[in-house]
ROLUMLUM-750179 format. One record per residue (C-alpha): residue in one letter; x, y, z. Coordinates in steps of 0.1 Angstrom, whole numbers, padded with zeros to 4 digits, always signed. Example, Ala and Ser with C-alpha at 12.3 -4.5 7.8 and 13.67 -1.06 7.14 Angstrom:
% residues 2
a+0123-0045+0078
s+0137-0011+0071
***
This chain:
% residues 937
m-0277+0221-0286
r-0289+0192-0265
k-0262+0199-0239
s-0272+0236-0238
c-0309+0226-0233
k-0299+0202-0206
k-0280+0229-0188
y-0308+0254-0191
f-0333+0228-0178
c-0310+0220-0148
f-0307+0257-0141
i-0344+0263-0142
l-0349+0233-0120
l-0324+0247-0095
v-0340+0281-0096
f-0374+0265-0090
i-0360+0246-0060
f-0346+0277-0045
y-0373+0302-0052
s-0407+0290-0063
f-0419+0282-0028
v-0399+0307-0008
n-0430+0325+0004
a-0451+0295+0011
q-0430+0269+0028
s-0400+0259+0048
q-0381+0240+0021
a-0352+0219+0033
l-0325+0233+0009
f-0295+0232+0032
r-0285+0209+0060
y-0262+0224+0086
l-0234+0211+0108
s-0224+0232+0138
k-0210+0228+0173
k-0241+0211+0185
d-0234+0184+0160
g-0198+0180+0172
l-0179+0204+0150
s-0150+0218+0170
q-0155+0255+0159
v-0179+0273+0135
s-0153+0290+0113
v-0147+0265+0085
f-0118+0275+0063
a-0111+0243+0044
i-0130+0211+0033
s-0117+0179+0017
q-0126+0142+0014
d-0101+0113+0016
s-0101+0080-0004
a-0121+0062+0023
g-0149+0087+0020
f-0144+0107+0053
l-0150+0144+0051
w-0124+0167+0067
f-0132+0202+0079
g-0105+0227+0090
t-0115+0254+0115
r-0097+0280+0137
d-0098+0255+0165
g-0091+0221+0153
l-0093+0196+0124
n-0125+0176+0121
k-0131+0142+0105
y-0168+0135+0098
d-0184+0101+0090
g-0220+0112+0086
y-0228+0106+0123
q-0201+0121+0144
f-0169+0141+0143
k-0134+0132+0154
v-0115+0163+0163
y-0077+0165+0160
k-0058+0193+0179
n-0023+0202+0190
d-0015+0186+0223
n+0022+0195+0224
s+0032+0160+0214
p+0055+0157+0183
n+0029+0138+0162
s-0002+0159+0169
l-0016+0185+0146
s+0010+0213+0142
s-0016+0240+0150
n-0053+0242+0158
d-0057+0270+0132
v-0063+0251+0100
r-0063+0271+0067
v-0061+0244+0040
i-0068+0207+0036
y-0056+0188+0005
y-0062+0152-0004
d-0031+0139-0021
r-0039+0110-0044
y-0003+0104-0050
s+0003+0094-0013
n-0033+0086-0006
s-0033+0109+0025
i-0046+0142+0038
i-0022+0171+0040
v-0031+0199+0063
g-0019+0235+0062
t-0020+0255+0094
t-0007+0288+0107
k+0022+0269+0123
g+0034+0245+0097
l+0024+0216+0075
s+0009+0184+0090
w+0009+0152+0069
y-0017+0128+0082
r-0008+0091+0087
s-0039+0069+0086
d-0022+0039+0100
s-0011+0055+0132
d-0038+0082+0131
d-0013+0110+0137
f+0008+0135+0118
i+0042+0142+0105
n+0049+0179+0108
f+0070+0202+0087
v+0079+0237+0100
s+0102+0265+0089
q+0136+0261+0104
g+0151+0292+0088
t+0172+0271+0064
a+0170+0269+0026
n+0158+0233+0028
s+0128+0239+0050
l+0095+0258+0045
n+0100+0295+0040
s+0071+0302+0063
d+0049+0283+0087
v+0017+0300+0075
i+0003+0277+0049
h-0022+0290+0024
s-0023+0265-0004
i-0012+0229-0013
y-0012+0213-0048
r+0003+0182-0065
d+0007+0186-0102
s+0004+0159-0129
k+0042+0154-0128
g+0039+0143-0091
r+0054+0174-0077
l+0040+0187-0044
w+0038+0225-0042
v+0031+0244-0009
g+0022+0280-0009
t+0029+0301+0022
s+0028+0337+0034
a+0064+0340+0021
g+0062+0324-0013
i+0061+0289-0028
n+0079+0257-0019
l+0085+0224-0037
y+0087+0193-0016
n+0111+0165-0023
e+0097+0132-0010
k+0131+0114-0013
t+0150+0139+0009
g+0121+0152+0029
q+0133+0187+0021
f+0119+0218+0004
s+0131+0240-0024
q+0122+0276-0019
f+0113+0300-0047
i+0118+0336-0036
k+0126+0369-0052
k+0162+0371-0061
g+0163+0404-0079
k+0142+0433-0092
a+0131+0417-0124
d+0094+0413-0131
d+0098+0376-0137
d+0113+0369-0103
f+0088+0354-0078
p+0079+0377-0050
q+0080+0368-0013
v+0043+0372-0009
n+0011+0352+0001
i+0004+0323-0022
d-0033+0317-0019
a-0041+0295-0049
i-0022+0269-0070
i-0038+0250-0099
e-0028+0232-0131
d-0045+0238-0165
h-0054+0213-0191
n-0020+0218-0208
g-0001+0209-0176
v+0010+0244-0169
l+0011+0253-0132
w-0006+0286-0122
v-0001+0305-0089
g-0023+0332-0075
s-0008+0356-0050
d-0013+0390-0036
n+0010+0403-0062
g-0008+0389-0092
l-0010+0357-0113
y+0020+0336-0122
y+0027+0305-0143
l+0057+0282-0141
d+0080+0283-0171
e+0099+0251-0169
s+0121+0259-0199
t+0141+0282-0177
a+0146+0259-0148
y+0115+0266-0127
s+0111+0303-0134
f+0077+0318-0124
v+0064+0344-0149
r+0039+0371-0140
v+0011+0373-0165
d-0007+0403-0151
g+0019+0430-0158
s+0037+0451-0183
k+0048+0421-0204
s+0014+0405-0206
d-0014+0412-0230
i-0041+0406-0203
s-0048+0425-0171
l-0067+0419-0139
s-0087+0445-0121
n-0069+0437-0089
s-0036+0419-0083
n-0046+0403-0050
i-0058+0368-0061
n-0076+0346-0036
a-0089+0318-0058
l-0082+0300-0091
l-0103+0274-0110
t-0098+0257-0143
d-0132+0245-0155
k-0140+0214-0175
n-0137+0235-0207
g-0102+0245-0199
n-0111+0281-0191
m-0098+0299-0160
w-0117+0316-0133
i-0099+0341-0111
g-0112+0355-0078
n-0098+0388-0066
e-0097+0403-0031
e-0118+0433-0042
g-0118+0431-0080
g-0146+0406-0084
l-0147+0375-0105
h-0126+0372-0137
f-0134+0347-0165
w-0105+0341-0188
d-0115+0325-0221
r-0083+0307-0230
k-0092+0303-0266
s-0099+0339-0273
n-0076+0351-0246
i-0103+0375-0234
i-0110+0382-0197
t-0145+0391-0186
v-0149+0407-0152
y-0180+0402-0131
k-0186+0427-0104
t-0215+0435-0082
q-0240+0460-0096
k-0264+0478-0073
d-0293+0478-0097
d-0287+0443-0111
n-0300+0415-0089
k-0284+0390-0113
s-0249+0403-0107
i-0225+0388-0083
s-0233+0395-0046
n-0198+0408-0036
n-0165+0417-0052
n-0144+0400-0024
i-0140+0365-0039
r-0127+0338-0015
v-0132+0304-0032
i-0144+0290-0066
n-0155+0255-0075
e-0174+0237-0102
d-0203+0213-0097
s-0212+0182-0116
q-0235+0201-0140
g-0210+0227-0149
y-0223+0255-0127
i-0196+0277-0111
w-0200+0282-0074
i-0184+0313-0060
g-0179+0320-0023
t-0177+0357-0014
f-0175+0379+0016
d-0213+0383+0013
g-0231+0353-0001
l-0228+0322-0022
n-0232+0328-0060
i-0241+0301-0085
f-0231+0311-0120
d-0247+0296-0151
p-0223+0298-0180
s-0251+0294-0205
t-0272+0324-0193
k-0242+0344-0178
s-0263+0351-0147
f-0258+0345-0109
r-0281+0330-0084
i-0273+0345-0050
i-0279+0326-0017
k-0273+0343+0016
k-0281+0339+0052
t-0318+0337+0060
n-0339+0333+0091
s-0361+0306+0075
k-0351+0271+0085
s-0329+0255+0059
l-0338+0280+0032
g-0304+0297+0029
l-0269+0298+0043
s-0262+0297+0080
d-0238+0326+0074
s-0232+0348+0043
s-0195+0349+0046
v-0182+0319+0026
k-0147+0305+0031
a-0147+0271+0015
i-0166+0252-0012
y-0161+0215-0019
k-0178+0189-0042
d-0178+0154-0027
k-0177+0121-0045
r-0214+0119-0051
g-0215+0155-0064
a-0230+0172-0033
m-0217+0206-0024
w-0203+0215+0010
i-0199+0252+0020
g-0177+0263+0049
t-0187+0297+0064
y-0170+0321+0087
y-0195+0320+0116
g-0221+0294+0105
g-0202+0261+0104
v-0208+0238+0074
n-0237+0240+0049
h-0245+0209+0029
i-0267+0209-0002
d-0275+0179-0024
n-0300+0185-0051
n-0311+0149-0051
f-0319+0153-0014
h-0345+0181-0019
r-0371+0160-0035
f-0399+0167-0010
i-0415+0202-0007
n-0425+0208+0028
f-0452+0233+0038
a-0453+0242+0075
h-0471+0266+0098
n-0454+0300+0104
p-0473+0324+0125
y-0452+0354+0112
n-0457+0348+0075
n-0486+0342+0052
e-0484+0305+0054
l-0503+0275+0067
s-0526+0284+0096
a-0518+0254+0118
d-0493+0226+0123
v-0516+0196+0119
v-0530+0190+0085
s-0561+0167+0082
s-0575+0168+0046
f-0571+0180+0010
a-0591+0189-0020
e-0581+0203-0054
d-0600+0226-0078
h-0599+0225-0116
d-0571+0252-0116
g-0548+0232-0093
n-0555+0253-0062
l-0556+0235-0030
w-0581+0234-0001
i-0564+0222+0031
g-0581+0212+0063
t-0563+0217+0095
e-0568+0207+0131
g-0573+0240+0150
g-0564+0263+0122
g-0596+0261+0102
l-0597+0258+0064
n-0569+0270+0041
f-0571+0279+0005
y-0537+0279-0013
n-0534+0298-0046
i-0510+0279-0068
n-0501+0310-0088
t-0497+0336-0061
k-0484+0311-0035
k-0506+0328-0010
f-0529+0312+0017
t-0564+0323+0025
v-0577+0311+0059
f-0613+0304+0068
k-0619+0302+0106
t-0650+0302+0127
k-0662+0336+0137
s-0680+0341+0170
g-0716+0352+0164
s-0714+0348+0126
v-0735+0322+0108
n-0716+0328+0076
s-0683+0311+0088
i-0670+0276+0091
s-0686+0258+0120
g-0654+0246+0136
n-0616+0250+0132
n-0609+0213+0135
v-0616+0201+0099
k-0616+0163+0094
q-0627+0158+0057
l-0631+0178+0025
l-0651+0170-0006
l-0650+0194-0036
e-0680+0193-0060
g-0677+0220-0086
d-0681+0253-0069
y-0692+0237-0036
l-0670+0224-0009
w-0683+0199+0017
i-0665+0202+0050
g-0666+0176+0077
t-0656+0189+0112
f-0648+0175+0146
s-0678+0180+0169
q-0693+0208+0148
g-0711+0189+0121
l-0711+0193+0084
d-0706+0225+0064
l-0713+0233+0027
l-0692+0262+0013
d-0705+0281-0018
i-0671+0291-0031
k-0683+0317-0055
n-0705+0335-0030
s-0683+0326+0001
t-0714+0315+0020
f-0717+0286+0044
q-0746+0262+0050
h-0745+0241+0083
f-0757+0207+0091
k-0759+0197+0128
s-0768+0165+0146
s-0806+0164+0151
p-0835+0139+0151
g-0841+0130+0115
g-0809+0148+0105
l-0772+0143+0109
s-0767+0115+0134
d-0734+0128+0149
n-0714+0160+0147
n-0681+0142+0142
v-0679+0139+0104
y-0649+0119+0092
g-0658+0106+0057
l-0675+0121+0027
l-0685+0105-0007
k-0708+0119-0034
e-0729+0096-0057
s-0754+0113-0079
n-0777+0132-0056
y-0767+0112-0026
l-0740+0124-0001
w-0726+0096+0019
i-0714+0107+0053
l-0694+0087+0078
t-0696+0099+0114
y-0675+0090+0143
g-0702+0080+0167
g-0734+0079+0147
g-0726+0054+0120
l-0734+0060+0083
d-0756+0089+0071
i-0769+0093+0035
y-0781+0128+0026
n-0804+0132-0004
t-0795+0166-0018
l-0828+0168-0037
t-0852+0159-0009
k-0829+0173+0019
t-0835+0142+0039
f-0812+0119+0059
r-0810+0082+0062
n-0791+0066+0091
y-0774+0032+0093
r-0760+0021+0126
y-0745-0009+0143
l-0771-0033+0157
a-0758-0062+0178
e-0788-0083+0169
n-0784-0077+0132
p-0753-0094+0117
k-0759-0075+0084
s-0757-0041+0101
v-0726-0019+0098
s-0699-0033+0121
s-0693+0000+0141
d-0708+0034+0145
l-0672+0048+0146
g-0666+0053+0108
r-0635+0068+0092
v-0631+0062+0055
f-0649+0053+0022
l-0636+0034-0008
k-0655+0032-0041
c-0640+0006-0064
r-0640+0009-0102
n-0667-0018-0104
g-0689+0003-0082
t-0684-0017-0050
l-0684+0005-0019
w-0663-0002+0012
i-0664+0015+0046
g-0635+0015+0071
t-0645+0016+0107
e-0630+0010+0142
r-0642-0026+0138
g-0630-0037+0104
i-0642-0030+0069
n-0677-0033+0055
k-0688-0041+0020
v-0720-0023+0012
i-0748-0045-0002
r-0770-0023-0022
d-0805-0023-0038
d-0813-0012-0073
s-0813+0024-0062
g-0778+0021-0048
l-0788+0025-0012
p-0776+0000+0014
i-0797-0030+0023
g-0770-0047+0044
f-0733-0049+0051
q-0707-0077+0049
s-0681-0073+0076
l-0645-0084+0075
m-0615-0080+0099
k-0636-0069+0129
d-0605-0070+0151
e-0588-0043+0132
k-0591-0005+0134
i-0591+0009+0099
y-0576+0043+0089
t-0573+0040+0051
l-0585+0020+0021
h-0571+0018-0015
e-0579-0001-0047
d-0549-0008-0069
f-0547-0013-0107
q-0552-0050-0102
n-0584-0045-0081
n-0567-0056-0049
i-0579-0038-0018
w-0551-0024+0004
i-0561-0018+0040
g-0542+0005+0064
t-0547-0003+0101
i-0540+0013+0134
s-0508-0003+0149
n-0511-0035+0129
g-0496-0027+0095
l-0508-0031+0060
y-0531-0057+0045
r-0537-0067+0009
y-0571-0082+0002
n-0581-0101-0030
p-0619-0097-0034
n-0620-0126-0058
s-0601-0152-0038
g-0608-0138-0003
e-0571-0141+0005
f-0552-0117+0027
e-0515-0107+0028
h-0501-0089+0058
y-0471-0065+0060
t-0456-0049+0091
t-0423-0034+0102
i-0408-0069+0102
n-0412-0068+0064
g-0396-0034+0061
l-0426-0011+0066
s-0415+0022+0083
g-0444+0021+0108
n-0473-0001+0117
t-0499+0026+0117
i-0510+0034+0081
y-0527+0068+0077
g-0529+0070+0039
i-0523+0050+0007
l-0517+0065-0028
e-0506+0047-0060
d-0481+0062-0085
s-0479+0058-0123
g-0455+0028-0118
h-0481+0011-0095
r-0460+0015-0065
l-0478+0023-0033
w-0469+0053-0011
l-0479+0049+0025
s-0479+0076+0052
t-0472+0061+0086
n-0464+0070+0121
f-0427+0069+0112
g-0425+0086+0078
l-0433+0076+0043
s-0429+0041+0028
k-0428+0033-0009
f-0439-0003-0015
d-0433-0022-0047
p-0460-0050-0048
i-0440-0070-0073
s-0407-0071-0055
k-0424-0067-0021
k-0397-0042-0012
f-0402-0012+0010
t-0382+0020+0007
n-0386+0043+0037
y-0383+0081+0039
n-0380+0102+0071
n-0365+0135+0084
a-0331+0123+0072
s-0346+0121+0037
g-0358+0156+0037
l-0393+0152+0052
e-0405+0176+0078
n-0431+0151+0090
t-0424+0117+0104
e-0459+0112+0118
y-0488+0118+0094
n-0526+0121+0099
y-0556+0100+0087
n-0576+0114+0057
a-0546+0137+0050
y-0535+0122+0017
y-0544+0133-0019
k-0531+0128-0054
t-0534+0158-0077
k-0543+0159-0113
s-0506+0165-0122
g-0496+0133-0103
d-0482+0151-0073
m-0488+0135-0039
l-0499+0153-0008
f-0495+0139+0027
g-0504+0159+0058
g-0492+0153+0093
i-0484+0169+0126
t-0460+0195+0111
g-0477+0207+0080
f-0478+0187+0047
t-0454+0174+0021
r-0459+0177-0017
f-0438+0157-0042
n-0440+0140-0076
p-0431+0103-0073
n-0413+0105-0107
d-0389+0130-0091
i-0379+0107-0063
k-0350+0091-0080
p-0332+0062-0063
n-0299+0069-0046
t-0275+0049-0067
f-0243+0060-0049
i-0225+0029-0035
p-0209+0039-0002
t-0176+0025+0011
i-0176+0009+0045
a-0152+0022+0072
f-0144+0012+0108
t-0146+0042+0131
d-0139+0032+0166
l-0134+0004+0191
i-0148+0004+0226
q-0138-0021+0253
n-0156-0023+0286
n-0172+0010+0278
k-0139+0028+0273
p-0125+0039+0238
v-0094+0020+0227
a-0066+0042+0214
i-0037+0032+0193
g-0008+0021+0215
d-0026+0025+0248
n-0022+0003+0278
s-0047-0022+0266
g-0022-0031+0238
i-0052-0040+0215
l-0046-0015+0186
h-0012-0010+0170
t-0027+0008+0140
s-0059+0026+0134
l-0090+0004+0135
n-0099+0012+0098
t-0064+0000+0087
s-0063-0030+0111
n-0070-0065+0099
f-0065-0082+0133
i-0073-0074+0169
k-0066-0095+0200
f-0083-0096+0234
k-0074-0113+0267
y-0097-0140+0279
n-0115-0118+0303
e-0115-0086+0282
a-0135-0096+0251
n-0164-0073+0259
f-0163-0048+0230
t-0182-0026+0206
i-0170-0020+0170
g-0181+0012+0152
f-0186+0013+0115
t-0202+0035+0089
a-0213+0036+0053
l-0198+0068+0039
d-0228+0082+0020
f-0238+0116+0033
f-0271+0118+0013
s-0292+0104+0041
p-0268+0088+0066
r-0294+0080+0092
n-0311+0058+0066
n-0280+0039+0055
q-0284+0002+0061
y-0260-0023+0076
a-0256-0060+0080
y-0230-0075+0103
m-0221-0108+0119
l-0194-0124+0140
e-0185-0157+0126
g-0180-0182+0154
l-0208-0166+0174
d-0236-0154+0151
n-0254-0179+0130
d-0267-0153+0105
w-0264-0116+0095
n-0278-0089+0118
y-0296-0061+0099
n-0303-0026+0110
t-0308+0009+0097
g-0289+0039+0110
r-0272+0022+0139
t-0235+0020+0133
e-0221-0002+0159
a-0221-0038+0170
s-0215-0051+0206
y-0203-0085+0217
t-0192-0103+0247
i-0171-0134+0239
q-0166-0159+0267
k-0148-0186+0249
e-0113-0183+0235
g-0107-0188+0198
n-0105-0172+0164
y-0135-0151+0152
l-0142-0130+0121
f-0163-0099+0123
k-0179-0089+0089
v-0199-0059+0080
k-0215-0047+0047
g-0234-0015+0040
a-0260+0000+0018
n-0271+0035+0011
s-0305+0050+0021
d-0323+0033-0008
g-0309-0001-0001
i-0281-0002-0027
w-0256-0026-0012
n-0219-0024-0015
p-0209-0060-0025
v-0175-0056-0008
e-0175-0066+0028
r-0151-0053+0055
h-0139-0077+0080
i-0116-0079+0110
e-0101-0111+0125
i-0106-0113+0163
l-0085-0135+0185
v-0096-0142+0221
l-0067-0156+0241
p-0074-0185+0264
p-0070-0179+0302
p-0035-0187+0316
w-0046-0221+0328
r-0057-0229+0292
s-0028-0214+0273
w-0002-0233+0253
w+0025-0229+0279
a+0000-0240+0305
d-0006-0271+0284
l+0032-0277+0283
i+0033-0274+0321
y+0003-0298+0324
i+0021-0323+0301
a+0053-0320+0321
l+0034-0325+0353
i+0015-0354+0340
t+0048-0369+0327
f+0065-0364+0360
a+0034-0378+0378
i+0034-0409+0356
f+0072-0413+0361
g+0068-0407+0398
l+0040-0432+0400
f+0061-0457+0381
r+0090-0451+0404
y+0068-0454+0434
v+0053-0486+0423
k+0087-0500+0414
l+0102-0488+0447
r+0073-0502+0466
h+0076-0535+0449
t+0114-0534+0456
i+0107-0526+0493
q+0081-0554+0495
l+0106-0578+0481
q+0132-0566+0505
r+0108-0568+0534
v+0099-0604+0524
a+0136-0612+0521
r+0144-0596+0554
q+0114-0614+0570
q+0127-0646+0556
q+0161-0639+0569
e+0147-0630+0603
e+0127-0661+0603
l+0158-0681+0593
h+0178-0663+0619
e+0151-0669+0645
v+0151-0706+0636
k+0188-0707+0638
l+0189-0688+0671
r+0161-0709+0686
f+0179-0740+0675
f+0211-0726+0690
t+0194-0716+0722
n+0178-0750+0725
i+0211-0767+0718
t+0227-0743+0744
h+0200-0753+0769
e+0207-0789+0761
f+0245-0782+0766
r+0239-0765+0799
t+0220-0794+0815
p+0248-0820+0808
l+0274-0795+0819
t+0256-0789+0851
l+0253-0826+0856
i+0290-0830+0848
l+0300-0802+0872
g+0281-0816+0901
p+0300-0849+0902
l+0332-0831+0894
k+0329-0809+0923
e+0320-0839+0944
i+0351-0857+0932
a+0372-0826+0936
v+0367-0825+0973
q+0378-0860+0978
e+0413-0871+0983
h+0433-0878+0951
a+0467-0879+0939
d+0481-0847+0930
d+0482-0853+0893
i+0447-0867+0893
k+0435-0838+0915
s+0450-0813+0891
k+0434-0830+0862
i+0401-0830+0880
n+0405-0793+0888
l+0413-0787+0851
i+0383-0805+0840
t+0362-0787+0865
k+0375-0753+0855
n+0370-0759+0818
a+0335-0773+0824
q+0327-0743+0845
r+0341-0721+0818
l+0320-0739+0792
l+0289-0734+0814
n+0297-0697+0817
l+0299-0694+0779
v+0266-0712+0776
n+0251-0689+0801
q+0264-0658+0782
v+0248-0672+0750
l+0215-0675+0769
v+0219-0639+0782
f+0225-0627+0746
r+0193-0644+0735
k+0173-0627+0762
l+0188-0593+0751
e+0175-0599+0716
t+0140-0612+0725
d+0137-0597+0760
h+0125-0631+0772
e+0127-0668+0764
p+0096-0676+0743
l+0074-0704+0755
n+0074-0734+0731
v+0043-0754+0736
t+0042-0789+0722
n+0021-0820+0727
g+0038-0850+0746
n+0036-0876+0773
i+0041-0859+0806
v+0050-0891+0825
t+0078-0899+0800
f+0088-0862+0801
f+0092-0862+0839
k+0109-0895+0840
r+0135-0884+0816
n+0142-0851+0832
i+0140-0863+0868
l+0166-0890+0861
i+0189-0862+0848
v+0187-0841+0879
y+0184-0870+0903
r+0220-0871+0910
i+0222-0834+0916
c+0194-0837+0940
e+0212-0865+0958
i+0244-0844+0960
k+0225-0814+0973
k+0205-0837+0995
y+0172-0827+0981
n+0143-0850+0989
i+0124-0860+0958
***
């Protein structure tokens, strides 16, 4: 009973999401992916998801891998390992091989993640190959057998041999398997294999050696309205759903063996939308999703009714195209719908937590884009002020808007269409406008009373703040300070900024009131906040000013009596009135934007802040911000001051520049899905790096690589990564660092790449971790080792060369020193020898000179004796003596000539002596010669 109630509640909730606001809003039900997002073609026939978390879409023009940010498209490029054909009809994730298997119109392509390419199988006309290249279905059963359905029957693949076994019609028997289109293959809870074809439904009878038995025929006790079967599903209860080409949807209750047929009925809007069933799937809540030729149908088994969704012109309200070709449930339970002409449609019930109301000039909706204020009556109806569109009344029951605009020449209309503030008091609505004063609307009588700026009256026609206390209406003007209107006496009091009075209000440019639970009244202005000091009657007698350097947009008192202050461009402040202490929060602390337009508090005492960059939820205990933006389902990312309101039911309203958003904080459940982290691409010097390209960097795909290597002058790169959570991918969070270069983690939101330039060789480690849109982190980090090679002159082989050169240099220097020393020794020895030789030669020369003088003196007398008369024997002896003496003198002269040849001259030898003695000695020697030659001395 509890399960049934839960199902019923979920269905009612789903119906409410789809329909309760269809006439009053642009609710973001679907998100679309098309060619403008990078999809290769809009006809999406197949969808699957791999183990890493990537989504795969098969189109008529290529296979697409999606990471939440971008598509990678695979096509046939005539190379042997490219996709076998661009026309993709089925994608199957095979858990057994942990790979994606793609069926095309020209064969089967088995994706290899390591090399990022495909192994292809095509029909070769043999019994061991595919029986047809047109692939319609792929399925691996619980026994590990891979079945491939084609346009000519079914095939069983043998991983060991790489061959196929074909099952074709062999005879005329009903049990033989026909050579027909196999569009669906599934396995039931009992392990029986079922095959849907255009000739009926078959099951595999393994007791007769792989015999396929037709169940929709003469031998069966069940029958189908049409034998052309496109889709099969076994639901979680073990029952079978069968989709026919024209025969509608069949529900086969396996326990009772009864088939119920659902067909479209013209007069029944709860019947199925079309009888041409293309695809069937089951969501996490047990609802059956049926894709047809004309619309998506969601069947609730508990109520036996269909919810039909078709193409609509309203943004995100319905399908992008009514012809549905594929339905897939991803890991987090979100549904993906492939259409014939509208690309991919994505719906995640957790995503659609915010109800967005926007201006539509062609429907009865909000009268203007910019929303500026709210008020709620006792029935829950809303009064909505706009800028330029006047005043809107929204009836919560009829979902209709009534618009009040100024009417030229009529006194019974709103003064201006730019409404700044609303204050509802019973059946009366006070309306503050821009430049047109203050209005009072009598709701029952639909009459207006106008208050304009005048002496003794309203101080300024720009009315931004309203507060009612007893018979006093407090009015904040933007230009005239504070006015207090006594509703009994119909008189005004004015309080303005006076430079000479420090107790006056700090600025005449007022924006917001805050009345605390203890009765304290605060005023926010363009020059800080002012605490109102009152007399016994409650009227101001002075003002205490704080934060005069800040421009104030909003004020809020929390459950602990702290004052929260939203500023223009300077973030959020918490002020403790008891201690006088301030705390300051900005985008540095996680706030989505530094301009705070509105502050509301939910039942869990968390603060909701409207900013200039979406909504922020702040937990004052953990001091953690959770941010929401367009990627979270909001239409607005920039809101408006005064445009925030909490209804009696606890819903929050925030208005901005594109309508307003309504939601209940209790419905904003945290995103608990923990995404896996994947590496997507590598860019070097602004060029993508491909596997096996000329750079030589990647040998396998980046996501399967553990190591990459760069040359010393090429380590300028960008690494792409992603957290594979498609709930709100633009809000996924990342932290990354490069060990060896970064000192700490780098944090960012939505940006999925990191760029580095490494100028020093060495080993580095790039690490990245990711979190989903609500900051739930995956504790498992991904990392890649990075090696930057040294330049050639700092490589290991260069070091060897340097060592060798240094060794040779040292050896050469040693040899040089040794050789030089040897040469020096030789030179000294030679010099010593030369000196010795010179001494010897000089001695010899001197002796020779000494020999010559006596010889000359001997020869003189001999010649003199020789000319005298002597005996012959004596004369011959004298001649002999003379001849030998002459010969000896010649030899002495030759010795002297040899000496002159060596020295080129006879060196002068200078010595000290007695010149008288010297001359006497030498003159006596030559005296006889002179006498002989008759020289006069």
